[in-house]
C-alpha positions in Angstrom: -33.4 -31.5 1.9 -33.2 -27.8 1.3 -30.4 -25.9 2.9 -30.1 -22.1 3.7 -27.3 -19.9 2.9 -25.8 -20.1 6.3 -25.8 -23.9 6.6 -24.7 -24.3 2.8 -21.7 -21.8 3.8 -20.9 -23.9 6.8 -21.0 -27.3 4.9 -18.6 -25.8 2.2 -16.0 -24.8 4.8 -16.2 -28.0 6.7 -15.8 -29.8 3.3 -12.9 -27.8 2.5 -11.4 -28.4 6.0 -11.4 -32.1 5.5 -10.1 -32.3 2.3 -6.9 -29.7 3.3 -7.7 -26.9 0.8 -8.5 -24.7 3.1 -5.9 -25.0 5.7 -2.3 -25.9 4.6 -0.7 -28.4 7.5 2.8 -27.2 6.1 4.4 -24.3 4.7 5.7 -24.7 1.5 9.5 -24.0 2.6 11.2 -25.0 -0.6 9.3 -22.2 -2.4 10.5 -19.6 0.2 13.8 -20.8 0.0 14.1 -20.4 -4.2 12.4 -17.3 -3.5 15.2 -16.3 -0.8 18.1 -17.4 -3.1 16.8 -15.2 -6.1 16.6 -12.0 -3.8 20.0 -12.7 -2.2 21.6 -13.2 -6.0 19.7 -9.7 -6.8 21.1 -8.0 -4.0 24.5 -9.0 -5.2 24.4 -7.1 -8.0 21.8 -4.3 -7.5 23.4 -0.8 -7.9 20.8 1.3 -9.8 18.6 2.3 -6.9 18.9 4.4 -3.6 18.9 1.1 -1.4 21.3 0.5 1.3 21.8 -3.5 1.0 24.1 -3.8 4.0 21.1 -3.8 6.5 23.0 -5.4 9.3 20.3 -6.5 11.5 20.9 -9.8 12.3 21.6 -9.0 16.0 18.3 -7.1 16.6 16.4 -10.1 15.1 18.4 -12.1 17.5 17.2 -10.2 20.4 13.7 -10.1 18.6 13.5 -13.8 18.4 14.7 -14.1 22.0 12.6 -11.5 23.5 9.5 -13.4 22.1 8.1 -10.0 20.9 7.3 -11.7 17.4 4.3 -13.4 19.5 3.2 -9.7 20.4 0.8 -7.1 18.1 2.6 -3.5 19.0 1.2 -0.6 17.8 2.5 3.2 17.7 -1.2 4.9 17.3 -1.5 8.2 18.4 0.8 11.2 19.2 4.3 9.7 20.4 4.7 12.9 23.0 1.6 12.4 24.4 0.9 9.9 27.3 -1.1 6.8 25.7 -3.8 4.8 27.0 -3.0 1.6 25.0 0.8 0.6 26.4 1.6 -2.0 23.7 3.7 0.7 21.8 7.3 2.0 21.2 7.1 5.5 21.7 9.5 6.1 24.0 12.1 4.7 21.5 10.3 6.5 18.7 10.9 10.0 20.5 14.3 8.9 21.1 14.9 8.9 17.6 13.3 11.9 16.8 15.6 13.9 19.7 18.8 12.3 18.1 17.9 13.7 14.4 16.3 16.8 15.1 19.3 19.1 16.1 20.8 17.7 13.2 18.2 19.5 11.1 18.4 22.6 12.9 15.4 22.0 15.3 15.7 22.4 19.1 14.8 19.2 21.0 12.4 21.2 23.1 10.2 22.4 20.3 10.6 19.6 17.7 7.6 17.2 16.7 8.1 14.3 14.7 7.2 10.7 13.9 8.9 7.5 12.7 6.7 7.1 9.2 6.1 4.4 7.2 8.0 5.7 4.2 9.4 8.8 2.4 6.3 9.3 1.0 4.5 9.1 4.0 6.9 11.8 5.2 5.9 13.9 2.4 2.3 13.5 3.1 2.5 14.8 6.3 4.6 17.7 5.1 2.5 18.8 2.5 -0.6 18.2 4.6 0.8 20.0 7.7 1.8 22.8 5.1 -1.6 23.1 3.6 -3.5 23.1 7.2 -1.1 26.0 8.3 -1.6 28.1 5.1 -5.2 27.7 5.0 -5.1 28.6 8.8 -3.3 31.6 8.1 -5.3 33.0 4.8 -8.5 30.9 4.4 -7.3 29.8 1.2 -5.4 26.2 -0.1 -2.1 27.2 -1.0 -0.6 26.3 -4.5 2.4 23.5 -4.5 5.5 24.8 -6.4 8.3 22.0 -6.5 10.8 21.3 -9.7 9.9 18.8 -12.6 12.4 16.5 -11.5 11.5 16.2 -7.6 10.2 12.8 -6.5 6.8 11.8 -8.0 5.2 11.5 -4.6 4.9 15.1 -4.5 2.8 15.1 -7.6 0.6 11.9 -6.4 0.2 14.0 -2.8 -1.2 17.3 -4.3 -3.6 15.1 -6.5 -5.0 13.3 -3.1 -5.2 16.8 -1.4 -6.8 18.5 -4.1 -4.1 21.2 -4.1 -3.1 23.2 -7.3 0.4 22.0 -8.4 2.8 24.1 -10.5 5.7 22.1 -11.8 8.8 24.4 -12.1 11.1 23.5 -15.1 14.8 22.3 -14.4 18.5 22.8 -16.0 20.6 20.3 -17.4 21.8 19.2 -13.9 18.1 18.6 -12.4 17.9 21.7 -10.5 14.7 24.0 -10.2 15.0 26.9 -12.6 15.0 30.1 -10.2 13.7 32.5 -12.7 10.7 30.0 -13.6 9.8 29.8 -10.3 9.8 33.8 -10.2 7.5 33.8 -13.0 5.2 31.0 -11.8 5.0 32.3 -8.1 1.5 34.0 -7.8 2.2 36.2 -5.1 -1.8 36.9 -3.8 -1.9 33.1 -3.1 -0.2 31.1 -0.6 2.8 29.1 -1.2 3.4 25.6 -0.2 7.3 25.3 -1.6 8.6 21.5 -1.8 12.5 21.6 -1.7 14.2 18.6 -3.3 16.9 17.6 -1.5 18.3 15.4 -4.1 16.5 14.4 -7.1 15.4 10.8 -8.2 17.5 10.5 -11.3 20.2 13.1 -11.1 20.5 13.9 -7.4 20.2 17.4 -7.8 20.0 19.8 -4.9 17.4 23.1 -5.0 18.8 26.2 -4.3 17.4 27.3 -1.0 18.9 30.7 -0.8 18.0 31.7 -4.1 14.6 30.3 -3.5 14.3 32.5 -0.4 15.5 35.7 -2.9 12.5 35.0 -4.9 10.0 34.6 -1.7 11.6 37.9 -0.4 11.0 39.6 -3.9 7.5 38.6 -4.5 5.9 38.3 -0.9 3.0 36.0 -1.0 0.7 36.0 1.4 2.4 33.3 3.3 4.4 30.7 2.6 5.3 26.9 4.2 8.5 25.1 3.0 8.7 21.2 3.3 11.9 19.4 2.3 12.1 16.5 0.8 15.5 14.9 1.8 14.6 11.1 1.5 18.2 10.0 0.5 20.4 13.1 0.9 18.8 14.1 4.2 20.1 10.6 5.6 23.9 11.2 4.8 24.3 15.4 4.9 23.8 15.9 8.4 27.2 13.7 8.7 29.1 15.6 6.2 31.0 18.9 5.9 27.8 19.9 4.0 25.6 19.7 6.8 24.1 23.3 6.9 22.6 22.3 3.6 19.8 20.7 5.8 20.1 23.2 9.0 16.9 25.0 9.4 18.7 27.7 11.1 20.8 28.2 8.1 18.5 27.5 5.4 15.0 28.3 6.8 12.4 25.4 6.2 9.1 24.2 8.3 9.6 20.3 7.9 11.6 17.7 6.5 10.8 14.1 5.4 13.5 11.7 5.3 13.9 7.9 4.4 15.2 5.2 6.7 15.4 2.4 4.0 17.7 4.5 2.0 21.1 5.7 3.5 20.2 4.2 6.8 19.7 0.7 5.5 16.6 -0.9 6.7 14.9 -4.1 5.5 11.6 -2.0 4.9 10.2 1.3 4.1 10.4 3.5 6.7 11.4 7.1 7.4 11.2 10.3 10.0 9.4 13.6 9.5 10.4 16.2 11.8 8.4 19.8 12.5 7.9 21.9 15.2 5.6 21.8 17.9 3.9 25.1 16.7 3.3 23.7 13.5 1.5 20.4 14.6 -0.6 22.5 17.0 -2.1 24.5 13.9 -2.8 21.4 12.1 -6.3 19.4 12.7 -5.5 17.0 15.4 -8.8 15.3 15.8 -9.8 14.3 19.5 -9.7 10.3 20.0 -11.3 10.1 23.6 -9.7 6.2 23.6 -6.2 7.6 22.6 -6.3 10.2 25.5 -5.4 12.8 23.2 -5.5 14.4 19.7 -4.2 12.5 16.9 -2.2 14.5 14.6 -1.1 12.1 12.1 -2.8 10.9 8.8 -2.2 7.4 9.7 -3.7 5.9 12.4 -2.1 2.7 13.3 1.8 3.2 12.8 4.3 0.7 12.7 6.0 0.2 16.1 8.9 -2.0 15.1 10.4 0.4 12.9 10.9 2.9 15.8 12.4 0.2 17.5 14.8 -0.7 14.5 15.7 2.5 14.0 16.8 3.4 17.7 18.4 -0.2 17.2 20.5 1.6 14.2 21.4 4.9 16.0 22.8 3.0 19.3 24.8 0.6 17.1 26.1 2.9 14.7 26.2 6.5 16.5 27.3 9.7 14.8 31.0 8.5 14.1 29.5 5.6 12.4 27.4 7.5 10.0 30.1 10.0 9.3 32.0 7.1 8.2 29.5 5.6 6.1 28.6 9.0 4.4 32.4 9.8 3.9 32.8 6.2 1.6 29.3 6.9 -0.1 30.8 10.0 -1.5 34.7 9.0 -2.2 33.2 6.0 -4.0 30.6 8.1 -5.9 33.6 10.4 -7.3 35.7 6.8 -8.0 32.9 5.6 -10.1 32.5 8.9 -12.2 36.2 9.1 -12.6 36.3 5.4 -14.1 33.2 5.9 -16.2 34.9 8.9 -17.8 38.2 7.2 -18.2 36.9 4.6 -20.6 34.5 6.9 -22.4 31.3 7.0 -21.0 30.1 10.7 -20.2 29.1 10.8 -16.7 28.1 13.3 -14.6 27.8 14.0 -10.7 26.0 17.0 -8.6 27.7 18.4 -5.9 27.2 16.5 -2.5 25.5 13.8 -4.2 26.3 10.0 -4.4 24.5 9.5 -7.6 26.3 9.2 -10.8 24.4 9.2 -14.4 25.4 8.5 -17.5 24.7 7.4 -21.4 23.0 4.3 -21.1 24.9 1.0 -21.6 23.2 -2.0 -23.2 20.0 -3.8 -21.8 22.3 -6.6 -20.5 24.5 -4.5 -18.2 21.1 -2.4 -17.5 19.6 -5.8 -16.5 22.4 -7.3 -14.5 22.9 -4.5 -12.1 19.1 -3.0 -11.9 20.2 0.2 -13.4 17.4 3.0 -13.7 16.6 4.4 -17.3 15.8 7.9 -17.6 15.7 9.9 -20.8 17.1 13.7 -21.1 17.9 15.1 -24.7 20.0 17.9 -23.2 22.5 15.4 -22.3 22.3 13.1 -25.1 19.2 10.9 -24.8 19.2 7.6 -23.0 20.3 7.7 -19.4 21.1 5.5 -16.7 22.2 6.2 -13.3 24.0 4.4 -9.9 23.3 5.5 -6.9 26.3 4.6 -4.4 25.3 3.0 -1.4 27.4 1.3 1.4 27.1 -1.7 -0.4 28.5 -0.3 -3.6 32.3 -0.5 -2.8 35.3 0.0 -5.1 35.6 -3.7 -5.8 32.1 -3.7 -6.8 32.6 -0.4 -9.2 35.5 -2.3 -10.5 33.4 -5.1 -11.6 30.8 -2.8 -13.4 33.3 -1.0 -14.9 35.6 -4.4 -16.2 31.8 -5.5 -17.5 31.5 -2.1 -19.7 34.9 -2.2 -21.4 34.3 -5.9 -22.1 31.1 -5.2 -23.9 31.6 -1.8 -26.0 33.5 0.7 -27.2 33.5 4.2 -26.1 29.6 5.2 -26.6 29.1 6.8 -30.0 27.4 9.9 -28.8 30.0 10.4 -26.2 32.7 10.4 -29.0 30.9 13.1 -30.9 30.8 15.2 -28.3 34.2 14.5 -26.3 35.7 18.0 -27.7 32.5 19.9 -26.6 33.5 21.0 -23.0 31.0 23.5 -22.8 28.1 22.3 -24.0 28.0 19.3 -21.3 30.2 19.6 -18.4 31.9 16.6 -17.2 31.0 17.7 -13.5 28.1 19.9 -12.3 30.1 23.0 -9.6 
């Protein structure tokens, strides 16, 4: 008997179903439980990456189960500020999230436009895409992207994806963009898309926005768009005395991207992107009739649950709660730097930063605390850093310092340079 391909496929599927190979009757819970135990172990000792492990979402998930929304497919497709034909969304909560943050970054609520993003990179993608479209519309030329070489790697990737010329600006020992190098690199005959690092990935350095503006005024490029990558620092700075660093009324910028899974402590990547309605209207929002409006977002379907979680966090913590958390991480970061220097580990901390970096300890310590490695010849070679988040308490820091003291003498590179206070300053001011 000959079987055609359709009958053969159906027979194979039927046989797999009967044998139990296609569908499992039970989820292997033991494997999941072991996985969860391992993750909890890692969580208890992780301090090398900018993630707030105090997610504190138990009450949210209790409500989520009780409401039975786990059995509903939500989707925030479309422009959240426009009425949607598809009602299964959380646009109203998304708009409230943006309205909460817009004034913190110097945007007026009536002129701000924004979305809850998939991640910080998604926010940077929108900032650079919007910037490129605005500048192309003004000058009929694609812009050159200028960013410091120590800024987040997503900028390089996005420039490549969008086929934009990228010019990496050298940095000084602190990780800040060298302004004189920007001045040399800036081509005034072409539009400039300047990405400002509001906290570099490893050293936590902030680019000097006022100095960048002076270069712009001096060289007068045909058009300029400023996007701020404030993934981590944009979370806590608005709740500190340094809030003007992210206030566009004080330091002008056109858009900003902030991560949600860093300072705010979500259990999955997300973030916010905010710009103005005027800029949004200068992009290329394709008309989509079944969504009732032009859609300006790069991604079509968007996570509706992320907006709901962000709204929950805002209501649960409020401005006062975020202020307390911001104060705590900066205080503990200073404590960490002081304690490292006491035991002979040369350490640095940029102003306004919750990141402390130092000469690299043993692989045992690196692995235990999931420390991020880096290399900088100017500071002694092999480096590591700790990003002090809400779960990085003084007791946690004391445990780390105790392990360092138990395993090693003062770092030899530190001993060689301990009297050279001018070459490698202890603290960047």
